[in-house]
C-alpha positions, 0 to 999 in steps of 0.5 A: 153944516150938519154936526158929522164929519164930511170930510172922510172919503166915501164910496158914493155907488154907481160915480159919474167917471171923470171927464172933460178937459185936463182929466188923467188917463187912468187911475181911479177918482175917489168921491168924497163927501165934502160939503152939504147943501147949507155951506152955501148960506154964506155965499155962492164960494165955499172952499174944500178939500178933497182928496188931498186938494184945494178946491171950491165949490162954486153954486151958481143957480141952481147948479153945483160946480167943483174946480180947482182952488189956485188961478193957473196963471200965478195961483191967486186964491180963487175963493176971493173971487166971485161968481156971475153968469156962469163965470168964476172971477179971479180976484186978482187978475180978473180973468174968468173961468166957465164954470161947466169947463173950466175954460179961460176968458178971451185974451188970456193965454194960460190953461183952463181952469181944472173941474172936478165931477160933482154929484149932489146926494140928498144935501149932501155935496159929494166931489170925484178928485184925486188921480183920474180926476183932475 
């Protein structure tokens, strides 16, 4: 990680709008620089905070996704999970979630995992979180 603070909220020009499952209506998401790509050197899952929310950045191939950190089933910490084939596996119950839209694997009856828009600017990873984003 760079020596500069990366948790301060900053506006990104022309941010992509928050869209997708479980998005609130109204309000404005805040784009926050949460990490640099070098953070993935230790592994594909990086815990971060954005707009006061505990999130995970998950790198799958050349794509980076942002999802809520707690499993929607019983709140297990997904930071201990693993990523495979575009899915994040819960370390507690073995349910898995699609990184693209948070869809839960068949056989589970709880809600999707919340996902958040991600933007890469240079080596910086920005996430839109807050009111209107989750």
